[in-house]
Each structure stands twice: as C-alpha cells, then as structure tokens.
N, C-alpha and C positions, 0 to 999 in steps of 0.2 A: 249342332249347337246353333241357336239363332244369333242374329247380329247383335242384339240388345245384350244378351247374356255374355257374349264375347267381349263387347265393349265394357260392360261392368267388371268383368274378370281382369281385363287389362288394366282398368283404372284402380282396382284393388291391389293388383300386384305392384303397379307404380306407387300407390300410397304406401304400401309396405316397404318397398325398396327405399322411398324417400324417408320414411320414418326411421328406418335402420341407417341409411347413409348420412343423413343430416347429423345425428348425434356423433357418428363415428367421425365425420369431418371436423366436428367442434373439438373432440378429444385429440385428434391428430394435430390440429392447428394449435390447441394449447400446449401440447407437448413440444411442438417445434419452437413455440415462442417462449415458453416458460424458461428454459435455460438461459436465453438471452436477458429475459427480464430479471431473473434471479442474478445472473452475472452483472447486469447494470446496477442492480441494488447493491451487490457486494462491492462493486467498484465505487459507488457513491459513499458507502459506509467507510471504506478504506481511505478514501480522499478525505472525508470529514474528520476521521481519527488522526490522520497526518497534520491536517490544519489545526485541530484541537491541541495536539502535542506542541506544534510550533508556538501557538499562542501562550501555552503554559510556559515554555522555555523563554519566550520574549518578556513575559511578565514575572519571571522568576518564581513561579509557583511549583517549585520542585517536588514538595510533598505530594501534590495531587498527581504530578507526573509519575511518580513512583507506582501509583496504583495502575498505570497503563503498561507496566512492564509485564513480561510473561512470568508465570509462577516460578520458573526455574531461576530466572534472574533475581526475583525477589527472595528466593531461598538462599542465594549465595551472598546477598548483599543487603544489609539492614537499611531501613528508611534513612536513618540518621547518616550512615556512611555515604549513601546516594546523595542526600541533599547537601551534605557538607562538601563533597567533591564538586558538585556543580556550583555551589556558592563560591568556592575558591577560584573557580574559572570565570565567573561573571565579570570580574573586574579587567579581564583581558579583551572582551568583545561586547558588541551591542548588535543584536539582530534587528534587522529592518523589515524584511518581507521574504515571502517564500512563493516559488513558482512550482506548481505541481505538474508534472509531465505524465507520461503513460503509466497506467495502472495494469498490473497483470495479476490475475487471481487464479489460483488452481486448488480447489477445496479449501482447506483451512490455512492456506499460505498465500501471501501476496508480496509483490515487489513494486515499489513506486519509485520512479525517476523524479528527483527534486533537485532544485537549486535554492540555497539559502543565501540571502544577501545580508551583508552587515558591514560593520566596521570594527577593524582591530584597533584597539585603544592602548595596548600595553604589549610588548615594550616599544612598538612604533605605532603611529597613526596612519592608517590607510584603509581604503575600501577594500573589501574582500568578498569573495563568494566560495561556497563549497558545493561542489556538483556531487550528489550522494544518492544511492539507492536506499530507500527506507525499506526495511524488511518487517513484516508483520505476520503474526500467527493469530488464529482464532482460538480462544479458550473461553469455555463457558458462554459461548454465543456472543463474545465481544472480541474486536480486534485489538491486539496488543503489539506494541512496538518492540522489536528485538534488534534494532539497528546497531547499537553499540555493543551488543552481547555476542562477541565472536564465536563463544562455545555453542549457543543456541543457534546461531546462523549455520555453523558447520554441521551440526546434527541435522538441522532442517535440509541442508543440501545433500547430505550423505543419505538421508532416509528418503529423499524425493529426487533421484537422479533424473527423471523425466523433466521435472521442473527446471532443473539446471540446464538440461539440454535444450529445452524449448525457449529459454529466455537468457539473454545475454547478461551475465553478471558482471558488474565492473566495480573497481575499487574507487573509493572517494578521491576526488581531485580538489586541490585548494588553489585558488587564484587570488592574486593582488593587482590592483589597479595601478599601473605605472604609466605615466604620460598619456593618459586617456585610454590605454589598452589593457585587457586582462592578460596577465602573465602567470603562468603555472608556477606555483611555489612548491619547492622540493624540501622537506624538512632535512636538517643536517644529519648525517649518519655518523660523522666522526667528531661530533661536537662543534664544527664550524658552521655557520650559516651559509646556505647556498640558495641562490635564486636562479 
C-alpha cells in the first residue's frame, strides 16, 4: 500500500469515527443534562403554583383556589363548602408574604418548604408565621396543592415510601411574635390556651 492511499484510508476512518462519535456525544450530553433541565422546569412550575395559591389566599379568591385542589379533594368537598370554610376563617388572620424554600420533586409528587407571614387579628392581635411544607401532586399535567388534605398526603406517602425516606417530612409549626422574638405556639389540647 502506498503512502498516499494509507493517508487517505486513515483520513476516511477518522472522518467516519468523528461522524459517528460527534452525534453520540451530543445524544449522551443531552441525556445527561435533560433530567436536570426537566427537574429545574418542574421546580419552577411547583414554585409558581405555590406562589399563585398564596396570592389567591391573600386576595380571598377561594373559588379559583378550589380548582387547584387534587381531584380526590374536589370529589370529597364541594366548591361551596370549601369557599365557605375559608371565608369563615378569613376574619381571623391577614396574610402578608410568603417565603419559598427548598423544592423537592419526584415524578408527580413535590414537597416545598414555605413560611407564611401574616397577622392574627382575632381573638388577639399579633404577628404570626406558619412554617409548613406544601404538598403537590401533578394531575393532567398541572400541579395541584394537597397541603390541607391529610387523606391525600397519607396516600401519597404510603404509595411512595422512597419519597418519604429521601425527604424529611415535617409537621406545620405556628409562631407568634412576642417581645420581638418568634415563639412557637402550641394549640390547646384540653380546652385551655397554652404558649
């Protein structure tokens, strides 16, 4: 084989290898980065949903809020019953702002650490905050908030033990500001008020 043919053959093999390797690298790179991009997109959607729900609570748009409940919650409670319950409670507090912390998404399930700030206006006046995890489930391509629905949350945790093991699940905590400091409030268990 002469030197020119050998060089041509090596160049052709190199081009074939490059033609095969380059698309393969693009596919591998996209597979590596796609889950992160999808996860970031899911987290952004979850954050947006939690913020939207907070704005609806703050503006007392309870009927629209009902549409963001999971189908199982809507099946157990009518729109009127839901909106009436929230309307009765609205005279007790006023929401000010929301802090959204870490967001964890696993498939169609999400948990978001949040702090809701506001004021208790009845029976006493005080600054308050609630540290609570928001639970969301994805149905029909939309995130739905299941935070207050203990039945849905329990089913969600039982059917997804890996999710519960992988993420620290915590109970809501309520704080009242006293003398410039946040003090945890424990609801009375025996009819008397405790702090």
